[in-house]
N, CA, C, O and the ligand as a Tripos MOL2 file, in Angstrom:
@<TRIPOS>MOLECULE
protein
  237   235    60     0     0
PROTEIN
NO_CHARGES

@<TRIPOS>ATOM
      1 N         101.3340  103.0100   89.3880 N.3       1 MET1
      2 CA        101.1090  103.1150   90.8210 C.3       1 MET1
      3 C         102.4300  103.3640   91.5370 C.2       1 MET1
      4 O         103.4700  102.8190   91.1660 O.2       1 MET1
      5 N         102.3700  104.1670   92.5320 N.am      2 ARG2
      6 CA        103.6060  104.5110   93.2440 C.3       2 ARG2
      7 C         104.0780  103.3650   94.1260 C.2       2 ARG2
      8 O         103.2850  102.7360   94.8270 O.2       2 ARG2
      9 N         105.3230  103.1140   94.0830 N.am      3 GLU3
     10 CA        105.8690  102.0240   94.8830 C.3       3 GLU3
     11 C         105.7680  102.3130   96.3760 C.2       3 GLU3
     12 O         105.6750  101.3960   97.1920 O.2       3 GLU3
     13 N         105.7860  103.5700   96.7150 N.am      4 GLU4
     14 CA        105.6840  103.9200   98.1320 C.3       4 GLU4
     15 C         104.3400  103.4970   98.7070 C.2       4 GLU4
     16 O         104.2310  103.1340   99.8790 O.2       4 GLU4
     17 N         103.3400  103.5490   97.8710 N.am      5 LEU5
     18 CA        102.0080  103.1880   98.3340 C.3       5 LEU5
     19 C         101.9290  101.7030   98.6630 C.2       5 LEU5
     20 O         101.3250  101.3070   99.6610 O.2       5 LEU5
     21 N         102.5290  100.9100   97.8370 N.am      6 ILE6
     22 CA        102.4690   99.4750   98.0400 C.3       6 ILE6
     23 C         103.1150   99.0790   99.3610 C.2       6 ILE6
     24 O         102.7390   98.0810   99.9760 O.2       6 ILE6
     25 N         104.0610   99.8500   99.7750 N.am      7 LYS7
     26 CA        104.7670   99.5030  101.0130 C.3       7 LYS7
     27 C         103.9080   99.6740  102.2510 C.2       7 LYS7
     28 O         104.1360   99.0100  103.2620 O.2       7 LYS7
     29 N         102.9400  100.5410  102.1820 N.am      8 ILE8
     30 CA        102.0980  100.7670  103.3600 C.3       8 ILE8
     31 C         100.8380   99.9220  103.3270 C.2       8 ILE8
     32 O         100.0690   99.8960  104.2880 O.2       8 ILE8
     33 N         100.6340   99.2380  102.2250 N.am      9 LEU9
     34 CA         99.4470   98.4000  102.1320 C.3       9 LEU9
     35 C          99.6690   97.0780  102.8450 C.2       9 LEU9
     36 O         100.7830   96.5600  102.9090 O.2       9 LEU9
     37 N          98.5880   96.5530  103.3740 N.am     10 ALA10
     38 CA         98.6500   95.2310  103.9850 C.3      10 ALA10
     39 C          97.3490   94.5070  103.6920 C.2      10 ALA10
     40 O          96.2990   95.1240  103.5130 O.2      10 ALA10
     41 N          97.4360   93.2190  103.6490 N.am     11 CYS11
     42 CA         96.2570   92.4080  103.4240 C.3      11 CYS11
     43 C          95.2610   92.6040  104.5630 C.2      11 CYS11
     44 O          95.6410   92.5010  105.7290 O.2      11 CYS11
     45 N          93.9910   92.8870  104.2520 N.am     12 PRO12
     46 CA         92.9860   93.1070  105.3070 C.3      12 PRO12
     47 C          92.6320   91.8200  106.0470 C.2      12 PRO12
     48 O          92.0370   91.8560  107.1250 O.2      12 PRO12
     49 N          92.9930   90.7140  105.4740 N.am     13 VAL13
     50 CA         92.6290   89.4280  106.0680 C.3      13 VAL13
     51 C          93.6900   88.9640  107.0580 C.2      13 VAL13
     52 O          93.3790   88.6180  108.1980 O.2      13 VAL13
     53 N          94.9430   88.9610  106.6150 N.am     14 CYS14
     54 CA         95.9950   88.4180  107.4650 C.3      14 CYS14
     55 C          97.0400   89.4460  107.8600 C.2      14 CYS14
     56 O          98.0100   89.1210  108.5450 O.2      14 CYS14
     57 N          96.8430   90.6990  107.4250 N.am     15 LYS15
     58 CA         97.7110   91.8140  107.8290 C.3      15 LYS15
     59 C          99.1470   91.6660  107.3520 C.2      15 LYS15
     60 O         100.0670   92.2570  107.9170 O.2      15 LYS15
     61 N          99.3200   90.8890  106.3300 N.am     16 THR16
     62 CA        100.6560   90.6900  105.7880 C.3      16 THR16
     63 C         100.9410   91.7200  104.7120 C.2      16 THR16
     64 O         100.0250   92.2080  104.0500 O.2      16 THR16
     65 N         102.1970   92.0460  104.5390 N.am     17 ASP17
     66 CA        102.5850   92.9240  103.4450 C.3      17 ASP17
     67 C         102.1980   92.3000  102.1080 C.2      17 ASP17
     68 O         102.2390   91.0820  101.9330 O.2      17 ASP17
     69 N         101.8250   93.1640  101.1750 N.am     18 VAL18
     70 CA        101.4120   92.6780   99.8680 C.3      18 VAL18
     71 C         102.3660   93.1840   98.8020 C.2      18 VAL18
     72 O         103.1810   94.0730   99.0470 O.2      18 VAL18
     73 N         102.2500   92.6040   97.6190 N.am     19 SER19
     74 CA        103.0730   93.0590   96.5090 C.3      19 SER19
     75 C         102.2090   93.2260   95.2740 C.2      19 SER19
     76 O         101.1210   92.6600   95.1770 O.2      19 SER19
     77 N         102.7060   94.0070   94.3380 N.am     20 GLN20
     78 CA        101.9460   94.2350   93.1180 C.3      20 GLN20
     79 C         102.3590   93.2280   92.0610 C.2      20 GLN20
     80 O         103.5420   92.9810   91.8280 O.2      20 GLN20
     81 N         101.3490   92.6580   91.4340 N.am     21 GLU21
     82 CA        101.6130   91.7690   90.3060 C.3      21 GLU21
     83 C         100.7270   92.2050   89.1600 C.2      21 GLU21
     84 O          99.5240   91.9440   89.1540 O.2      21 GLU21
     85 N         101.3210   92.8620   88.2060 N.am     22 GLY22
     86 CA        100.5420   93.3510   87.0740 C.3      22 GLY22
     87 C          99.4860   94.3330   87.5390 C.2      22 GLY22
     88 O          99.8110   95.3700   88.1170 O.2      22 GLY22
     89 N          98.2280   94.0160   87.2930 N.am     23 GLU23
     90 CA         97.1250   94.9060   87.6200 C.3      23 GLU23
     91 C          96.4910   94.5650   88.9570 C.2      23 GLU23
     92 O          95.3900   95.0200   89.2680 O.2      23 GLU23
     93 N          97.1880   93.7650   89.7410 N.am     24 LYS24
     94 CA         96.6040   93.3290   91.0040 C.3      24 LYS24
     95 C          97.5760   93.4960   92.1450 C.2      24 LYS24
     96 O          98.7880   93.6000   91.9540 O.2      24 LYS24
     97 N          97.0140   93.5180   93.3340 N.am     25 ILE25
     98 CA         97.8030   93.4630   94.5500 C.3      25 ILE25
     99 C          97.6530   92.0520   95.1070 C.2      25 ILE25
    100 O          96.5410   91.5550   95.2890 O.2      25 ILE25
    101 N          98.7590   91.4350   95.3650 N.am     26 VAL26
    102 CA         98.7120   90.0370   95.7630 C.3      26 VAL26
    103 C          99.2820   89.8490   97.1580 C.2      26 VAL26
    104 O         100.3330   90.3890   97.5030 O.2      26 VAL26
    105 N          98.5600   89.0700   97.9500 N.am     27 CYS27
    106 CA         99.0450   88.6960   99.2680 C.3      27 CYS27
    107 C          99.6720   87.3050   99.1570 C.2      27 CYS27
    108 O          99.0140   86.3300   98.7950 O.2      27 CYS27
    109 N         100.9360   87.2480   99.4740 N.am     28 SER28
    110 CA        101.6330   85.9550   99.3420 C.3      28 SER28
    111 C         101.3110   85.0330  100.5040 C.2      28 SER28
    112 O         101.5960   83.8360  100.4550 O.2      28 SER28
    113 N         100.7200   85.5880  101.5430 N.am     29 CYS29
    114 CA        100.4300   84.7800  102.7220 C.3      29 CYS29
    115 C          99.1670   83.9420  102.5290 C.2      29 CYS29
    116 O          99.1990   82.7220  102.6850 O.2      29 CYS29
    117 N          98.0530   84.5990  102.1880 N.am     30 CYS30
    118 CA         96.7920   83.8730  102.0750 C.3      30 CYS30
    119 C          96.4060   83.6230  100.6160 C.2      30 CYS30
    120 O          95.4350   82.9160  100.3440 O.2      30 CYS30
    121 N          97.1540   84.1940   99.6850 N.am     31 GLY31
    122 CA         96.9050   83.9380   98.2760 C.3      31 GLY31
    123 C          95.8190   84.7910   97.6710 C.2      31 GLY31
    124 O          95.4730   84.6010   96.5050 O.2      31 GLY31
    125 N          95.2650   85.7300   98.4270 N.am     32 ARG32
    126 CA         94.2370   86.6030   97.8620 C.3      32 ARG32
    127 C          94.8720   87.6430   96.9500 C.2      32 ARG32
    128 O          96.0240   88.0370   97.1320 O.2      32 ARG32
    129 N          94.0860   88.0800   95.9560 N.am     33 SER33
    130 CA         94.5460   89.1850   95.1370 C.3      33 SER33
    131 C          93.4690   90.2560   95.1070 C.2      33 SER33
    132 O          92.2730   89.9630   95.0910 O.2      33 SER33
    133 N          93.9150   91.4870   95.0980 N.am     34 PHE34
    134 CA         93.0110   92.6290   95.1900 C.3      34 PHE34
    135 C          93.1060   93.4600   93.9190 C.2      34 PHE34
    136 O          94.1960   93.6580   93.3810 O.2      34 PHE34
    137 N          91.9730   93.9450   93.4430 N.am     35 PRO35
    138 CA         91.9860   94.7210   92.2000 C.3      35 PRO35
    139 C          92.5500   96.1210   92.4200 C.2      35 PRO35
    140 O          92.5220   96.6600   93.5260 O.2      35 PRO35
    141 N          93.0640   96.6910   91.3260 N.am     36 ILE36
    142 CA         93.4650   98.0990   91.3390 C.3      36 ILE36
    143 C          92.5070   98.8290   90.4160 C.2      36 ILE36
    144 O          92.4420   98.5500   89.2190 O.2      36 ILE36
    145 N          91.7660   99.7650   90.9850 N.am     37 ARG37
    146 CA         90.7860  100.4980   90.1870 C.3      37 ARG37
    147 C          91.1840  101.9570   90.0950 C.2      37 ARG37
    148 O          91.3420  102.6380   91.1080 O.2      37 ARG37
    149 N          91.3410  102.4210   88.8830 N.am     38 ASN38
    150 CA         91.7300  103.8100   88.6620 C.3      38 ASN38
    151 C          93.0130  104.1520   89.4060 C.2      38 ASN38
    152 O          93.1930  105.2660   89.8980 O.2      38 ASN38
    153 N          93.9010  103.1580   89.4750 N.am     39 GLY39
    154 CA         95.1820  103.3880   90.1210 C.3      39 GLY39
    155 C          95.1430  103.2580   91.6230 C.2      39 GLY39
    156 O          96.1490  103.4670   92.3000 O.2      39 GLY39
    157 N          93.9740  102.9090   92.1500 N.am     40 ILE40
    158 CA         93.8370  102.8160   93.5930 C.3      40 ILE40
    159 C          93.5840  101.3640   93.9860 C.2      40 ILE40
    160 O          92.6180  100.7540   93.5270 O.2      40 ILE40
    161 N          94.4300  100.8210   94.8150 N.am     41 PRO41
    162 CA         94.2240   99.4400   95.2550 C.3      41 PRO41
    163 C          92.9830   99.3140   96.1310 C.2      41 PRO41
    164 O          92.7740  100.1090   97.0480 O.2      41 PRO41
    165 N          92.1800   98.3270   95.8460 N.am     42 VAL42
    166 CA         90.9710   98.1010   96.6280 C.3      42 VAL42
    167 C          91.2640   96.9860   97.6380 C.2      42 VAL42
    168 O          91.1250   95.7980   97.3480 O.2      42 VAL42
    169 N          91.6700   97.4110   98.8150 N.am     43 MET43
    170 CA         92.1090   96.4410   99.8150 C.3      43 MET43
    171 C          90.9480   96.0420  100.7100 C.2      43 MET43
    172 O          90.9340   96.3270  101.9080 O.2      43 MET43
    173 N          89.9860   95.3830  100.1080 N.am     44 LEU44
    174 CA         88.8160   94.9350  100.8540 C.3      44 LEU44
    175 C          88.6880   93.4240  100.7080 C.2      44 LEU44
    176 O          88.8340   92.8780   99.6140 O.2      44 LEU44
    177 N          88.4180   92.7680  101.8060 N.am     45 ALA45
    178 CA         88.2840   91.3130  101.7680 C.3      45 ALA45
    179 C          87.1490   90.8980  100.8340 C.2      45 ALA45
    180 O          87.2270   89.8680  100.1650 O.2      45 ALA45
    181 N          86.1090   91.7050  100.7970 N.am     46 ASP46
    182 CA         84.9650   91.3830   99.9400 C.3      46 ASP46
    183 C          85.3070   91.4660   98.4520 C.2      46 ASP46
    184 O          84.6640   90.8240   97.6220 O.2      46 ASP46
    185 N          86.3210   92.2610   98.1260 N.am     47 GLU47
    186 CA         86.7020   92.4520   96.7290 C.3      47 GLU47
    187 C          87.8030   91.4940   96.3070 C.2      47 GLU47
    188 O          88.1660   91.4330   95.1320 O.2      47 GLU47
    189 N          88.3190   90.7660   97.2430 N.am     48 ALA48
    190 CA         89.4760   89.9240   96.9540 C.3      48 ALA48
    191 C          89.1010   88.7180   96.1160 C.2      48 ALA48
    192 O          88.0400   88.1160   96.2840 O.2      48 ALA48
    193 N          89.9970   88.3900   95.2200 N.am     49 GLU49
    194 CA         89.8980   87.1150   94.5320 C.3      49 GLU49
    195 C          90.7200   86.1220   95.3210 C.2      49 GLU49
    196 O          91.8960   86.3520   95.6020 O.2      49 GLU49
    197 N          90.1080   85.0450   95.6670 N.am     50 THR50
    198 CA         90.8640   84.0500   96.4080 C.3      50 THR50
    199 C          91.4880   83.0560   95.4470 C.2      50 THR50
    200 O          90.8250   82.4950   94.5740 O.2      50 THR50
    201 N          92.7490   82.8620   95.6290 N.am     51 ASN51
    202 CA         93.4550   81.8460   94.8500 C.3      51 ASN51
    203 C          93.8530   80.6990   95.7600 C.2      51 ASN51
    204 O          94.8640   80.0270   95.5580 O.2      51 ASN51
    205 N          93.0340   80.5050   96.7480 N.am     52 LEU52
    206 CA         93.2990   79.4140   97.6750 C.3      52 LEU52
    207 C          93.1140   78.0930   96.9640 C.2      52 LEU52
    208 O          92.3280   77.9700   96.0240 O.2      52 LEU52
    209 N          93.8450   77.1280   97.4270 N.am     53 LYS53
    210 CA         93.8160   75.8470   96.7260 C.3      53 LYS53
    211 C          92.6870   74.9560   97.2390 C.2      53 LYS53
    212 O          92.8890   73.8020   97.6170 O.2      53 LYS53
    213 N          91.5270   75.5270   97.2340 N.am     54 GLU54
    214 CA         90.3700   74.7850   97.7590 C.3      54 GLU54
    215 C          89.9750   73.6370   96.8400 C.2      54 GLU54
    216 O          89.3950   72.6460   97.2840 O.2      54 GLU54
    217 N          90.2900   73.7750   95.5750 N.am     55 THR55
    218 CA         89.8880   72.7560   94.6110 C.3      55 THR55
    219 C          90.7810   71.5210   94.6830 C.2      55 THR55
    220 O          90.4880   70.4850   94.0870 O.2      55 THR55
    221 N          91.8670   71.6590   95.4210 N.am     56 ASP56
    222 CA         92.8230   70.5490   95.4620 C.3      56 ASP56
    223 C          92.5230   69.5110   96.5410 C.2      56 ASP56
    224 O          93.0770   68.4120   96.5460 O.2      56 ASP56
    225 N          91.6280   69.8940   97.4540 N.am     57 ASP57
    226 CA         91.4350   68.9890   98.5900 C.3      57 ASP57
    227 C          90.2260   68.0630   98.4120 C.2      57 ASP57
    228 O          89.6140   67.6230   99.3850 O.2      57 ASP57
    229 N          89.9070   67.7880   97.1890 N.am     58 GLY58
    230 CA         88.7570   66.9340   96.9320 C.3      58 GLY58
    231 C          89.0750   65.4540   96.8710 C.2      58 GLY58
    232 O          88.3990   64.6890   96.1830 O.2      58 GLY58
    233 N          90.0860   65.0670   97.5780 N.am     59 LYS59
    234 CA         90.4700   63.6500   97.5180 C.3      59 LYS59
    235 C          89.5460   62.7650   98.3280 C.2      59 LYS59
    236 O          89.7390   61.5500   98.3760 O.2      59 LYS59
    237 ZN         96.4640   87.8080  103.1510 Zn       60 ZN60
@<TRIPOS>BOND
     1     1     2 1
     2     2     3 1
     3     3     4 2
     4     3     5 am
     5     5     6 1
     6     6     7 1
     7     7     8 2
     8     7     9 am
     9     9    10 1
    10    10    11 1
    11    11    12 2
    12    11    13 am
    13    13    14 1
    14    14    15 1
    15    15    16 2
    16    15    17 am
    17    17    18 1
    18    18    19 1
    19    19    20 2
    20    19    21 am
    21    21    22 1
    22    22    23 1
    23    23    24 2
    24    23    25 am
    25    25    26 1
    26    26    27 1
    27    27    28 2
    28    27    29 am
    29    29    30 1
    30    30    31 1
    31    31    32 2
    32    31    33 am
    33    33    34 1
    34    34    35 1
    35    35    36 2
    36    35    37 am
    37    37    38 1
    38    38    39 1
    39    39    40 2
    40    39    41 am
    41    41    42 1
    42    42    43 1
    43    43    44 2
    44    43    45 am
    45    45    46 1
    46    46    47 1
    47    47    48 2
    48    47    49 am
    49    49    50 1
    50    50    51 1
    51    51    52 2
    52    51    53 am
    53    53    54 1
    54    54    55 1
    55    55    56 2
    56    55    57 am
    57    57    58 1
    58    58    59 1
    59    59    60 2
    60    59    61 am
    61    61    62 1
    62    62    63 1
    63    63    64 2
    64    63    65 am
    65    65    66 1
    66    66    67 1
    67    67    68 2
    68    67    69 am
    69    69    70 1
    70    70    71 1
    71    71    72 2
    72    71    73 am
    73    73    74 1
    74    74    75 1
    75    75    76 2
    76    75    77 am
    77    77    78 1
    78    78    79 1
    79    79    80 2
    80    79    81 am
    81    81    82 1
    82    82    83 1
    83    83    84 2
    84    83    85 am
    85    85    86 1
    86    86    87 1
    87    87    88 2
    88    87    89 am
    89    89    90 1
    90    90    91 1
    91    91    92 2
    92    91    93 am
    93    93    94 1
    94    94    95 1
    95    95    96 2
    96    95    97 am
    97    97    98 1
    98    98    99 1
    99    99   100 2
   100    99   101 am
   101   101   102 1
   102   102   103 1
   103   103   104 2
   104   103   105 am
   105   105   106 1
   106   106   107 1
   107   107   108 2
   108   107   109 am
   109   109   110 1
   110   110   111 1
   111   111   112 2
   112   111   113 am
   113   113   114 1
   114   114   115 1
   115   115   116 2
   116   115   117 am
   117   117   118 1
   118   118   119 1
   119   119   120 2
   120   119   121 am
   121   121   122 1
   122   122   123 1
   123   123   124 2
   124   123   125 am
   125   125   126 1
   126   126   127 1
   127   127   128 2
   128   127   129 am
   129   129   130 1
   130   130   131 1
   131   131   132 2
   132   131   133 am
   133   133   134 1
   134   134   135 1
   135   135   136 2
   136   135   137 am
   137   137   138 1
   138   138   139 1
   139   139   140 2
   140   139   141 am
   141   141   142 1
   142   142   143 1
   143   143   144 2
   144   143   145 am
   145   145   146 1
   146   146   147 1
   147   147   148 2
   148   147   149 am
   149   149   150 1
   150   150   151 1
   151   151   152 2
   152   151   153 am
   153   153   154 1
   154   154   155 1
   155   155   156 2
   156   155   157 am
   157   157   158 1
   158   158   159 1
   159   159   160 2
   160   159   161 am
   161   161   162 1
   162   162   163 1
   163   163   164 2
   164   163   165 am
   165   165   166 1
   166   166   167 1
   167   167   168 2
   168   167   169 am
   169   169   170 1
   170   170   171 1
   171   171   172 2
   172   171   173 am
   173   173   174 1
   174   174   175 1
   175   175   176 2
   176   175   177 am
   177   177   178 1
   178   178   179 1
   179   179   180 2
   180   179   181 am
   181   181   182 1
   182   182   183 1
   183   183   184 2
   184   183   185 am
   185   185   186 1
   186   186   187 1
   187   187   188 2
   188   187   189 am
   189   189   190 1
   190   190   191 1
   191   191   192 2
   192   191   193 am
   193   193   194 1
   194   194   195 1
   195   195   196 2
   196   195   197 am
   197   197   198 1
   198   198   199 1
   199   199   200 2
   200   199   201 am
   201   201   202 1
   202   202   203 1
   203   203   204 2
   204   203   205 am
   205   205   206 1
   206   206   207 1
   207   207   208 2
   208   207   209 am
   209   209   210 1
   210   210   211 1
   211   211   212 2
   212   211   213 am
   213   213   214 1
   214   214   215 1
   215   215   216 2
   216   215   217 am
   217   217   218 1
   218   218   219 1
   219   219   220 2
   220   219   221 am
   221   221   222 1
   222   222   223 1
   223   223   224 2
   224   223   225 am
   225   225   226 1
   226   226   227 1
   227   227   228 2
   228   227   229 am
   229   229   230 1
   230   230   231 1
   231   231   232 2
   232   231   233 am
   233   233   234 1
   234   234   235 1
   235   235   236 2
@<TRIPOS>SUBSTRUCTURE
     1 MET1         2 RESIDUE 1 A MET
     2 ARG2         6 RESIDUE 1 A ARG
     3 GLU3        10 RESIDUE 1 A GLU
     4 GLU4        14 RESIDUE 1 A GLU
     5 LEU5        18 RESIDUE 1 A LEU
     6 ILE6        22 RESIDUE 1 A ILE
     7 LYS7        26 RESIDUE 1 A LYS
     8 ILE8        30 RESIDUE 1 A ILE
     9 LEU9        34 RESIDUE 1 A LEU
    10 ALA10       38 RESIDUE 1 A ALA
    11 CYS11       42 RESIDUE 1 A CYS
    12 PRO12       46 RESIDUE 1 A PRO
    13 VAL13       50 RESIDUE 1 A VAL
    14 CYS14       54 RESIDUE 1 A CYS
    15 LYS15       58 RESIDUE 1 A LYS
    16 THR16       62 RESIDUE 1 A THR
    17 ASP17       66 RESIDUE 1 A ASP
    18 VAL18       70 RESIDUE 1 A VAL
    19 SER19       74 RESIDUE 1 A SER
    20 GLN20       78 RESIDUE 1 A GLN
    21 GLU21       82 RESIDUE 1 A GLU
    22 GLY22       86 RESIDUE 1 A GLY
    23 GLU23       90 RESIDUE 1 A GLU
    24 LYS24       94 RESIDUE 1 A LYS
    25 ILE25       98 RESIDUE 1 A ILE
    26 VAL26      102 RESIDUE 1 A VAL
    27 CYS27      106 RESIDUE 1 A CYS
    28 SER28      110 RESIDUE 1 A SER
    29 CYS29      114 RESIDUE 1 A CYS
    30 CYS30      118 RESIDUE 1 A CYS
    31 GLY31      122 RESIDUE 1 A GLY
    32 ARG32      126 RESIDUE 1 A ARG
    33 SER33      130 RESIDUE 1 A SER
    34 PHE34      134 RESIDUE 1 A PHE
    35 PRO35      138 RESIDUE 1 A PRO
    36 ILE36      142 RESIDUE 1 A ILE
    37 ARG37      146 RESIDUE 1 A ARG
    38 ASN38      150 RESIDUE 1 A ASN
    39 GLY39      154 RESIDUE 1 A GLY
    40 ILE40      158 RESIDUE 1 A ILE
    41 PRO41      162 RESIDUE 1 A PRO
    42 VAL42      166 RESIDUE 1 A VAL
    43 MET43      170 RESIDUE 1 A MET
    44 LEU44      174 RESIDUE 1 A LEU
    45 ALA45      178 RESIDUE 1 A ALA
    46 ASP46      182 RESIDUE 1 A ASP
    47 GLU47      186 RESIDUE 1 A GLU
    48 ALA48      190 RESIDUE 1 A ALA
    49 GLU49      194 RESIDUE 1 A GLU
    50 THR50      198 RESIDUE 1 A THR
    51 ASN51      202 RESIDUE 1 A ASN
    52 LEU52      206 RESIDUE 1 A LEU
    53 LYS53      210 RESIDUE 1 A LYS
    54 GLU54      214 RESIDUE 1 A GLU
    55 THR55      218 RESIDUE 1 A THR
    56 ASP56      222 RESIDUE 1 A ASP
    57 ASP57      226 RESIDUE 1 A ASP
    58 GLY58      230 RESIDUE 1 A GLY
    59 LYS59      234 RESIDUE 1 A LYS
    60 ZN60       237 GROUP 0 **** ****
């Protein structure tokens, strides 16, 4: 994937710049990760994997 492309991408949820991690696009702000399909980042909130720490607040 071209690095220039990653620079113009932003998280659809929080509008923050994202970065590429392996086969995914990751938003460091909200913790969502977006798939890359056929070399094209799928920047859709519906497609995002949430890595939010929701499981931690079960105290
Ligand atoms: Zn985000």
